[in-house]
C-alpha positions in Angstrom: -0.1 0.0 0.1 1.4 3.4 -1.0 1.9 5.5 1.9 -0.3 8.5 2.3 0.9 12.4 2.2 -0.2 12.2 6.0 1.7 9.3 7.0 4.8 10.4 5.0 4.8 13.8 6.5 4.5 12.1 10.2 7.5 10.0 9.0 9.6 12.7 7.8 9.2 14.4 11.2 10.0 11.2 13.1 13.1 10.8 10.9 14.5 14.5 11.3 14.1 14.3 15.1 15.6 10.9 15.5 18.3 11.8 13.3 19.2 14.9 15.5 19.0 12.6 18.6 21.3 10.0 17.0 23.6 12.7 16.1 23.4 14.3 19.6 22.1 17.7 18.3 19.3 17.2 20.5 20.5 16.2 24.0 18.7 14.3 26.6 15.9 16.3 28.5 15.6 18.6 25.5 11.9 20.4 25.7 10.2 19.7 22.2 7.8 22.8 22.0 5.2 22.5 19.3 5.1 25.8 18.0 9.1 25.5 17.6 9.0 22.2 15.6 6.2 23.6 13.5 8.2 26.4 12.6 11.6 24.5 12.1 10.5 21.5 10.4 7.5 23.5 8.4 5.0 21.1 9.5 1.5 20.8 10.4 0.9 20.7 14.3 -1.1 17.7 14.3 1.5 16.0 12.3 4.1 16.9 15.0 1.9 15.7 17.5 1.6 12.3 16.1 5.2 12.3 15.4 5.9 13.0 19.1 3.5 10.1 20.1 5.4 7.7 17.6 8.8 8.6 19.4 7.4 8.3 22.7 6.3 4.7 21.9 10.0 4.3 20.5 11.5 5.6 24.0 13.1 8.2 22.2 10.9 11.4 23.5 9.1 11.4 26.8 5.6 13.0 27.0 4.3 14.0 30.5 0.9 15.5 31.2 1.0 19.4 31.7 4.5 19.3 30.7 4.5 18.3 27.3 7.3 16.5 25.4 11.1 16.2 25.9 14.0 14.1 24.7 14.2 11.0 26.8 16.8 10.7 29.6 17.4 6.8 30.0 18.0 5.6 33.4 21.1 3.4 34.3 18.8 0.3 34.2 17.5 1.2 30.6 21.3 1.9 29.5 22.4 -1.5 30.3 19.1 -3.3 28.7 19.6 -1.3 25.5 23.3 -2.5 25.1 22.3 -5.9 26.0 19.8 -5.8 23.2 22.2 -4.3 20.9 24.6 -7.3 21.5 22.0 -9.9 20.7 20.8 -8.2 17.6 24.1 -7.2 16.2 25.7 -10.4 17.1 22.6 -12.2 15.0 23.2 -9.5 12.2 26.7 -10.8 12.0 26.0 -14.2 12.0 23.6 -13.9 9.2 25.8 -11.7 7.2 28.8 -13.8 7.2 26.7 -16.7 6.0 25.7 -14.7 2.7 28.3 -11.8 2.1 29.3 -10.8 -1.2 32.3 -8.9 -2.5 30.1 -6.3 -3.2 29.0 -6.1 0.4 32.7 -6.0 1.7 33.3 -3.1 -0.7 30.5 -1.3 0.8 31.7 -1.9 4.2 35.1 -0.8 3.4 33.7 2.5 1.7 31.7 3.4 4.8 34.8 2.8 7.0 36.9 4.8 5.0 34.2 7.9 5.0 34.0 7.2 8.7 37.9 7.5 9.0 37.9 10.6 6.9 35.1 12.5 9.3 36.9 11.3 12.4 40.2 13.2 11.1 38.3 16.6 10.3 34.5 16.2 10.5 32.2 17.9 13.1 31.1 15.6 16.1 27.7 14.9 14.7 29.2 13.6 11.4 31.5 11.2 13.4 28.4 9.9 15.3 26.4 9.7 12.2 29.1 7.8 10.0 29.6 5.4 13.1 25.9 4.6 13.2 25.6 4.1 9.4 28.2 1.4 9.7 26.3 -0.6 12.1 23.1 0.1 10.2 24.8 -1.0 6.8 25.7 -4.4 8.4 22.2 -4.9 9.3 21.0 -3.6 5.7 23.4 -6.1 4.0 22.3 -9.0 6.1 19.0 -8.7 4.3 16.7 -8.5 7.3 14.4 -5.0 7.4 12.9 -5.8 10.9 16.5 -6.0 12.5 17.5 -2.9 10.7 14.5 -1.3 12.2 15.1 -2.4 15.4 18.9 -1.5 15.7 17.9 2.0 14.1 16.1 2.8 17.4 18.6 1.0 19.6 21.3 3.2 17.9 19.4 6.5 18.6 18.8 5.3 22.3 22.4 4.5 22.6 23.2 8.2 21.5 21.0 9.5 24.5 22.9 7.0 26.9 26.2 8.3 25.6 25.4 11.9 25.8 24.3 11.3 29.6 27.0 8.8 30.9 30.1 9.2 28.9 33.1 9.6 30.9 34.4 12.4 28.5 34.0 13.7 25.2 35.9 11.3 23.1 33.9 9.2 20.9 34.4 5.5 21.5 32.8 3.9 18.4 36.1 3.5 16.4 37.3 2.7 13.1 40.0 0.1 14.2 37.3 -1.9 15.5 35.1 -1.6 12.9 37.8 -2.8 10.5 38.1 -5.7 12.8 34.7 -6.7 12.0 35.0 -6.3 8.5 38.4 -8.3 8.1 36.5 -11.2 10.2 33.5 -11.0 7.8 35.6 -11.1 4.9 37.2 -14.4 6.2 33.7 -15.8 6.5 34.5 -16.6 10.2 31.3 -16.3 12.2 32.9 -17.0 15.7 35.6 -14.3 15.1 33.3 -11.8 13.8 30.7 -12.3 16.4 33.7 -11.8 19.0 34.8 -8.7 17.4 31.4 -7.3 17.6 30.9 -8.4 21.3 34.3 -6.7 22.2 33.4 -3.6 20.3 30.0 -3.2 22.0 31.6 -4.1 25.3 34.1 -1.6 24.8 31.7 1.1 24.0 29.6 0.3 27.3 32.8 0.1 29.3 33.4 3.8 28.6 30.1 4.9 30.1 30.0 5.9 33.7 27.2 3.7 34.7 28.6 1.9 37.7 29.1 5.2 39.4 25.4 6.1 38.9 24.2 2.7 40.0 25.8 2.6 43.2 25.6 6.2 44.0 23.0 7.6 46.8 22.6 11.3 47.1 23.1 12.8 50.7 21.1 16.1 50.5 23.0 17.3 53.6 26.2 16.9 51.6 25.0 18.0 48.4 24.0 21.4 49.9 26.5 21.9 52.6 28.4 25.3 52.7 25.2 26.8 50.5 23.0 27.8 53.4 23.1 31.4 54.0 23.8 32.4 57.5 20.6 33.2 59.7 19.7 36.8 60.5 20.0 37.7 64.1 
């Protein structure tokens, strides 16, 4: 069935907001004011509302009564769950791809790796994030499973939110060297090695997040505000 103009327009808004989140141009907690979105995206208000509802179902946007919509702020538990889900899906993608890979597929993966390397050397942060995510999505696309690709697309977007909140520093950890190891293992048609490379890669990204600090931390409000209390007037 051919999509209607309405559904195409809603999907355009969803795609634009999702891409901005994935590239960390919309950080966690950002308020999404309908009037601003209508103006910026040159969109219909009803279409914007429908798009926000779709994004809320995908846990990319949070909608609260009387407060409106904002970019989601994943908890530590959700962060761990997202990376566990990515590990399961991406390992499956690798296993499928190794069993059907063609020379053209390897060429496309190397081309994407080279593009990523170029932006790492000279591109802005959002371009680096975009090209890194595109490498993972290309793996799913070449595996020939659109359902896995769609699921992975959402997980990569949510991963960007998690990295924005919990990364230890501003260094981006999804590097070309590990992507190259994955390509090499796929080219060798070695499923065990390829899966191991992907698992190591995702574990490395997660290890550079400060999840354990917040998972075990309790807040002592007396300590938080110690020294901030103004002296009482006598």
